[in-house]
VEXRO-611833 format. One line per field, with one value per atom (N, C-alpha, C, CB): atom name; chain; residue number from 1; x negated, y, z negated. Coordinates in Angstrom, 1 decimal. Glycine has a CB too. Layout:
N
atome [CA;...] .
chaine [A;...] .
num [NUM;...] .
x [X;...] .
y [Y;...] .
z [Z;...] .
***
This chain:
103
atome [N;CA;C;CB;N;CA;C;CB;N;CA;C;CB;N;CA;C;CB;N;CA;C;CB;N;CA;C;CB;N;CA;C;CB;N;CA;C;CB;N;CA;C;CB;N;CA;C;CB;N;CA;C;CB;N;CA;C;CB;N;CA;C;CB;N;CA;C;CB;N;CA;C;CB;N;CA;C;CB;N;CA;C;CB;N;CA;C;CB;N;CA;C;CB;N;CA;C;CB;N;CA;C;CB;N;CA;C;CB;N;CA;C;CB;N;CA;C;CB;N;CA;C;CB;N;CA;C;CB;N;CA;C;CB;N;CA;C;CB;N;CA;C;CB;N;CA;C;CB;N;CA;C;CB;N;CA;C;CB;N;CA;C;CB;N;CA;C;CB;N;CA;C;CB;N;CA;C;CB;N;CA;C;CB;N;CA;C;CB;N;CA;C;CB;N;CA;C;CB;N;CA;C;CB;N;CA;C;CB;N;CA;C;CB;N;CA;C;CB;N;CA;C;CB;N;CA;C;CB;N;CA;C;CB;N;CA;C;CB;N;CA;C;CB;N;CA;C;CB;N;CA;C;CB;N;CA;C;CB;N;CA;C;CB;N;CA;C;CB;N;CA;C;CB;N;CA;C;CB;N;CA;C;CB;N;CA;C;CB;N;CA;C;CB;N;CA;C;CB;N;CA;C;CB;N;CA;C;CB;N;CA;C;CB;N;CA;C;CB;N;CA;C;CB;N;CA;C;CB;N;CA;C;CB;N;CA;C;CB;N;CA;C;CB;N;CA;C;CB;N;CA;C;CB;N;CA;C;CB;N;CA;C;CB;N;CA;C;CB;N;CA;C;CB;N;CA;C;CB;N;CA;C;CB;N;CA;C;CB;N;CA;C;CB;N;CA;C;CB;N;CA;C;CB;N;CA;C;CB;N;CA;C;CB;N;CA;C;CB;N;CA;C;CB;N;CA;C;CB;N;CA;C;CB;N;CA;C;CB;N;CA;C;CB;N;CA;C;CB;N;CA;C;CB;N;CA;C;CB;N;CA;C;CB;N;CA;C;CB;N;CA;C;CB;N;CA;C;CB;N;CA;C;CB;N;CA;C;CB;N;CA;C;CB;N;CA;C;CB;N;CA;C;CB;N;CA;C;CB;N;CA;C;CB] .
chaine [A;A;A;A;A;A;A;A;A;A;A;A;A;A;A;A;A;A;A;A;A;A;A;A;A;A;A;A;A;A;A;A;A;A;A;A;A;A;A;A;A;A;A;A;A;A;A;A;A;A;A;A;A;A;A;A;A;A;A;A;A;A;A;A;A;A;A;A;A;A;A;A;A;A;A;A;A;A;A;A;A;A;A;A;A;A;A;A;A;A;A;A;A;A;A;A;A;A;A;A;A;A;A;A;A;A;A;A;A;A;A;A;A;A;A;A;A;A;A;A;A;A;A;A;A;A;A;A;A;A;A;A;A;A;A;A;A;A;A;A;A;A;A;A;A;A;A;A;A;A;A;A;A;A;A;A;A;A;A;A;A;A;A;A;A;A;A;A;A;A;A;A;A;A;A;A;A;A;A;A;A;A;A;A;A;A;A;A;A;A;A;A;A;A;A;A;A;A;A;A;A;A;A;A;A;A;A;A;A;A;A;A;A;A;A;A;A;A;A;A;A;A;A;A;A;A;A;A;A;A;A;A;A;A;A;A;A;A;A;A;A;A;A;A;A;A;A;A;A;A;A;A;A;A;A;A;A;A;A;A;A;A;A;A;A;A;A;A;A;A;A;A;A;A;A;A;A;A;A;A;A;A;A;A;A;A;A;A;A;A;A;A;A;A;A;A;A;A;A;A;A;A;A;A;A;A;A;A;A;A;A;A;A;A;A;A;A;A;A;A;A;A;A;A;A;A;A;A;A;A;A;A;A;A;A;A;A;A;A;A;A;A;A;A;A;A;A;A;A;A;A;A;A;A;A;A;A;A;A;A;A;A;A;A;A;A;A;A;A;A;A;A;A;A;A;A;A;A;A;A;A;A;A;A;A;A;A;A;A;A;A;A;A;A;A;A;A;A;A;A;A;A;A;A;A;A;A;A;A;A;A;A] .
num [1;1;1;1;2;2;2;2;3;3;3;3;4;4;4;4;5;5;5;5;6;6;6;6;7;7;7;7;8;8;8;8;9;9;9;9;10;10;10;10;11;11;11;11;12;12;12;12;13;13;13;13;14;14;14;14;15;15;15;15;16;16;16;16;17;17;17;17;18;18;18;18;19;19;19;19;20;20;20;20;21;21;21;21;22;22;22;22;23;23;23;23;24;24;24;24;25;25;25;25;26;26;26;26;27;27;27;27;28;28;28;28;29;29;29;29;30;30;30;30;31;31;31;31;32;32;32;32;33;33;33;33;34;34;34;34;35;35;35;35;36;36;36;36;37;37;37;37;38;38;38;38;39;39;39;39;40;40;40;40;41;41;41;41;42;42;42;42;43;43;43;43;44;44;44;44;45;45;45;45;46;46;46;46;47;47;47;47;48;48;48;48;49;49;49;49;50;50;50;50;51;51;51;51;52;52;52;52;53;53;53;53;54;54;54;54;55;55;55;55;56;56;56;56;57;57;57;57;58;58;58;58;59;59;59;59;60;60;60;60;61;61;61;61;62;62;62;62;63;63;63;63;64;64;64;64;65;65;65;65;66;66;66;66;67;67;67;67;68;68;68;68;69;69;69;69;70;70;70;70;71;71;71;71;72;72;72;72;73;73;73;73;74;74;74;74;75;75;75;75;76;76;76;76;77;77;77;77;78;78;78;78;79;79;79;79;80;80;80;80;81;81;81;81;82;82;82;82;83;83;83;83;84;84;84;84;85;85;85;85;86;86;86;86;87;87;87;87;88;88;88;88;89;89;89;89;90;90;90;90;91;91;91;91;92;92;92;92;93;93;93;93;94;94;94;94;95;95;95;95;96;96;96;96;97;97;97;97;98;98;98;98;99;99;99;99;100;100;100;100;101;101;101;101;102;102;102;102;103;103;103;103] .
x [13.7;14.8;14.5;14.7;15.2;15.7;15.3;17.9;15.4;14.6;14.6;13.4;15.2;15.8;14.9;17.0;14.3;13.4;14.1;12.1;13.9;14.1;13.8;14.1;13.3;13.3;13.3;13.8;12.0;12.5;11.2;13.2;11.9;11.4;10.8;13.0;9.0;8.5;8.3;7.4;7.7;7.6;6.2;6.8;5.6;5.0;4.4;4.0;5.6;6.4;6.3;4.4;6.0;5.9;6.9;4.5;7.1;7.8;7.3;8.9;7.8;7.4;8.5;7.2;7.7;9.3;8.6;9.8;9.3;9.4;10.4;9.1;9.2;10.5;10.9;10.4;12.0;12.3;12.2;13.1;11.7;11.3;10.1;12.6;9.3;8.2;7.5;7.9;7.1;5.8;4.6;4.8;4.5;3.5;3.1;3.1;4.5;4.3;5.3;5.7;4.2;4.7;3.9;3.9;4.7;3.8;4.4;5.0;3.4;3.5;4.1;1.5;4.3;4.7;5.3;6.0;4.4;5.6;6.7;4.7;7.2;8.9;9.4;9.3;10.1;11.2;10.8;12.6;10.7;10.5;9.1;11.1;8.4;6.2;6.7;4.6;7.5;6.9;7.6;6.9;8.9;9.4;8.6;9.7;8.4;7.2;6.1;6.1;5.5;4.0;5.2;3.1;5.8;6.8;6.7;8.2;7.1;7.2;6.2;7.3;5.2;3.4;3.4;2.0;2.9;2.5;2.9;3.2;4.4;5.1;5.2;8.4;4.4;4.6;2.3;6.0;2.4;1.1;0.9;0.3;0.9;1.5;1.8;2.3;3.4;3.8;3.3;4.8;2.2;1.2;-0.1;0.4;-0.3;-1.2;-1.0;-2.2;0.5;1.3;2.3;2.0;3.0;4.7;5.6;4.9;6.3;7.9;8.2;9.1;8.5;9.0;10.1;8.8;11.5;12.6;13.0;13.2;12.5;11.9;13.4;10.6;13.6;15.0;14.9;16.6;14.7;14.5;15.8;13.7;15.3;17.0;17.3;17.7;18.4;18.2;18.2;18.7;17.2;16.7;18.8;15.8;19.0;20.0;21.0;19.6;21.6;22.4;22.1;25.5;22.2;22.4;23.5;21.9;24.0;25.5;25.2;26.4;26.3;26.1;26.1;27.2;25.4;25.5;26.7;24.3;27.3;29.1;27.9;30.4;28.1;27.6;28.3;27.8;29.4;30.1;29.1;31.5;28.5;28.4;26.7;28.4;26.2;24.8;24.4;24.5;26.1;26.3;27.5;26.5;27.3;28.6;28.7;28.3;28.8;28.4;26.5;28.9;26.7;25.1;26.5;23.2;27.3;27.6;28.3;28.2;28.5;28.6;27.9;28.8;27.0;26.4;26.2;25.5;27.1;27.0;27.7;27.3;27.4;28.4;29.3;27.7;29.2;30.5;31.2;30.8;30.9;31.4;33.0;31.4;33.9;35.4;35.7;35.5;35.1;35.5;35.2;34.3;34.8;34.1;35.7;32.3;35.7;36.9;38.6;36.8;38.6;39.4;39.7;39.6;38.7;38.6;39.1;37.6;39.3;39.1;40.6;38.3;41.4;42.5;43.3;42.7;42.7;43.9;43.2;43.7;42.9;42.5;42.8;40.8;44.4;44.5;46.4;43.5;46.6;47.8;48.1;47.7;47.1;47.6;47.3;47.0;46.6;47.0;48.2;46.0;48.6;49.6;50.8;49.5;50.5;52.2;52.3;53.4;51.1;50.9;51.3;49.1;51.3;52.1;53.9;51.8;53.9;55.1;56.2;55.0;56.7;57.5;58.5;58.2;59.1;59.4;61.2;58.4] .
y [43.8;43.4;45.2;41.2;44.5;46.4;45.0;47.7;47.3;47.4;48.1;47.3;47.7;49.8;50.4;50.0;51.2;51.6;52.7;52.0;53.2;53.8;54.4;53.6;56.5;57.7;58.5;58.0;58.6;59.4;60.7;58.2;61.5;63.1;62.4;64.8;62.7;62.6;63.7;61.8;64.3;65.1;66.1;63.6;65.0;66.5;66.7;67.4;66.8;68.1;66.4;70.8;65.4;64.8;63.7;64.3;63.1;61.9;60.9;62.1;59.5;58.0;57.5;57.3;56.8;55.9;54.5;56.2;53.0;52.4;51.4;52.7;49.7;49.2;48.1;48.8;48.2;46.6;46.0;46.1;45.1;43.3;42.6;42.3;44.2;43.8;44.1;44.4;43.5;43.8;44.8;42.1;45.9;46.4;47.8;45.2;47.8;48.7;50.6;47.5;50.8;52.1;53.0;52.3;54.0;55.3;56.7;55.8;57.9;59.5;60.2;60.4;61.3;62.3;63.8;61.5;64.4;65.9;66.5;67.3;65.4;65.5;64.1;65.8;63.6;63.0;61.8;64.1;62.9;62.1;61.9;62.3;61.8;61.8;60.4;63.4;60.8;59.3;58.7;59.0;58.3;57.7;56.7;58.7;57.7;57.7;56.5;59.7;57.4;56.1;55.4;56.8;54.9;53.6;52.3;54.1;53.7;52.4;51.8;52.7;53.1;52.2;51.4;52.6;51.9;50.8;49.5;51.0;49.1;47.4;47.1;47.9;48.7;47.5;47.5;49.4;47.5;47.2;46.1;48.1;45.5;44.8;43.2;45.5;44.2;42.5;42.2;42.3;43.2;42.7;41.4;44.2;42.0;40.4;39.7;40.2;39.1;37.9;37.7;37.9;36.7;36.3;36.0;34.6;35.8;36.2;35.1;37.6;33.3;32.3;32.3;31.9;31.6;30.9;30.4;30.9;30.1;28.2;28.2;28.3;26.6;26.5;25.3;26.4;25.6;24.4;24.4;24.6;22.6;22.4;22.5;21.1;23.0;23.1;22.6;23.6;22.1;21.1;20.4;22.1;19.1;18.8;19.5;17.7;19.4;21.1;19.6;22.0;20.4;19.4;19.4;19.9;18.4;18.4;19.1;16.6;20.0;20.3;19.1;21.0;19.5;18.1;18.8;17.6;17.7;18.0;18.5;15.3;19.4;19.8;18.4;21.4;18.1;17.1;16.5;16.1;15.4;14.0;13.9;13.7;15.0;15.2;15.1;16.4;15.0;15.2;14.3;16.6;13.6;12.2;11.2;10.8;10.9;10.3;10.8;8.8;11.9;11.9;12.3;13.9;12.1;11.7;10.3;12.7;9.1;8.2;8.0;7.3;8.1;7.5;8.5;6.7;9.4;10.5;10.1;11.6;10.0;9.8;10.7;9.8;12.1;12.5;13.2;12.3;12.2;12.6;13.2;11.1;12.2;11.6;12.4;10.2;13.1;14.0;15.7;13.5;15.3;16.6;16.9;16.1;15.3;15.8;16.0;15.6;15.3;16.0;17.1;15.6;17.8;18.9;19.9;18.8;19.6;19.9;20.2;19.2;18.7;18.8;19.3;17.9;19.6;20.4;21.8;20.0;22.1;24.1;24.6;24.7;23.0;23.5;23.2;21.6;22.2;22.1;23.6;21.2;24.3;25.9;26.9;26.3;26.9;28.4;27.5;29.1;26.7;26.3;26.7;24.8;26.1;27.2;28.2;26.5;29.4;30.5;31.3;30.4;30.6;30.8;31.1;29.4;32.4;32.7;32.0;33.2;31.6;30.3;31.3;28.9;31.2;32.3;31.7;31.4] .
z [102.5;101.9;100.3;101.2;99.5;98.7;97.7;98.9;97.1;95.4;95.0;95.1;93.7;92.7;92.1;91.2;92.4;91.5;90.9;92.0;89.5;88.6;88.4;87.9;88.8;88.4;87.3;88.8;86.5;85.7;85.0;84.6;85.0;84.5;82.9;84.2;82.9;81.6;81.3;81.3;80.1;78.5;79.4;76.5;79.6;81.2;82.6;80.9;82.3;83.2;85.4;83.3;85.1;86.4;86.3;86.8;87.1;87.2;88.0;87.6;86.9;86.8;87.5;85.2;88.7;89.5;89.3;91.7;88.8;88.6;88.6;88.1;89.9;90.6;89.8;92.1;89.9;89.3;89.6;89.0;88.7;88.4;89.2;88.8;88.9;89.7;88.7;91.0;88.4;86.7;86.7;86.3;86.0;86.6;88.1;86.8;88.8;90.1;88.9;92.3;89.3;88.5;89.9;86.4;90.1;91.0;89.3;93.5;90.0;89.3;90.8;88.5;89.8;91.1;90.8;92.0;91.1;90.5;91.3;90.2;92.2;92.4;91.9;94.2;92.2;92.1;93.4;92.4;95.2;96.0;96.2;97.0;95.7;95.8;95.2;94.5;94.0;93.1;93.6;91.5;93.9;95.0;95.9;95.7;96.7;98.0;97.3;98.1;97.0;95.6;95.5;93.5;94.9;94.7;95.8;95.0;96.7;98.0;98.1;99.5;98.4;98.7;98.4;98.2;97.2;96.3;96.9;95.0;95.9;95.5;98.5;93.6;98.5;100.4;100.4;103.1;99.0;99.0;98.5;98.5;96.7;96.5;97.5;96.1;98.3;99.4;100.1;100.2;100.1;101.4;101.1;101.8;99.7;99.1;98.3;98.8;98.1;97.9;99.1;96.6;98.2;99.2;98.2;100.5;98.6;97.8;98.1;98.3;96.4;96.3;96.6;95.5;96.3;95.5;95.4;95.1;94.3;92.9;92.9;90.5;92.7;91.5;90.8;92.1;89.2;87.9;88.0;86.2;87.7;87.0;85.7;87.1;85.5;83.5;83.3;82.5;81.5;80.5;80.6;78.5;79.9;79.4;78.0;79.3;78.0;76.9;75.5;77.5;74.6;72.8;72.9;71.1;72.1;72.0;70.4;72.1;70.2;68.8;68.1;68.3;66.8;65.9;65.6;64.5;65.1;63.5;62.1;62.7;61.3;60.7;59.2;60.9;59.8;58.4;58.4;58.5;59.7;60.1;59.1;62.3;59.1;58.5;57.0;58.9;56.2;55.0;54.9;54.7;55.6;55.5;54.2;56.9;53.5;52.6;52.0;53.0;51.9;51.1;49.5;51.9;49.2;47.8;46.9;47.4;48.3;47.3;46.8;47.4;45.6;45.0;44.2;45.7;43.8;43.1;42.3;43.6;40.6;39.3;39.1;38.1;39.5;39.8;39.8;39.5;41.5;42.8;42.1;44.1;41.7;41.3;40.3;40.8;39.9;38.7;39.4;37.0;40.3;41.1;41.9;42.4;42.8;43.1;42.7;43.8;41.6;40.8;40.1;40.4;40.1;40.0;41.0;39.8;42.4;43.3;43.2;44.2;43.2;43.3;42.3;43.5;40.8;39.6;40.3;37.3;41.0;41.3;42.4;41.3;42.7;44.7;43.3;47.1;42.7;42.0;41.7;40.7;40.8;40.0;40.5;38.8;42.3;43.1;43.3;44.8;44.2;44.9;43.8;45.4;42.4;41.8;41.0;41.1;41.0;40.6;42.7;39.6;43.7;44.8;44.7;45.6;45.3;45.8;46.1;46.7;46.4;47.0;47.5;45.7;49.3;50.9;50.2;53.4] .
***
């Protein structure tokens, strides 16, 4: 198997090597090569104590996106001011259309 190892220089002059995808599999060394060698040895030791498995998990069914208009549909049916509100919207639209320049 192949693993990616991220090696970087630390502020204390040492190098740190982290095996990507393997939690807490980190090693240090005075050179990049030493850190990489120690990380490889750490990974080998960890792999001898366990096994790698591949599992497949079905994705949960996707929730249908709720239509926001359906959530409020009918909520104003008993509002006595609704007709006045709609008339005001129509009036405002007529004013805006009258102000727009004609092509």
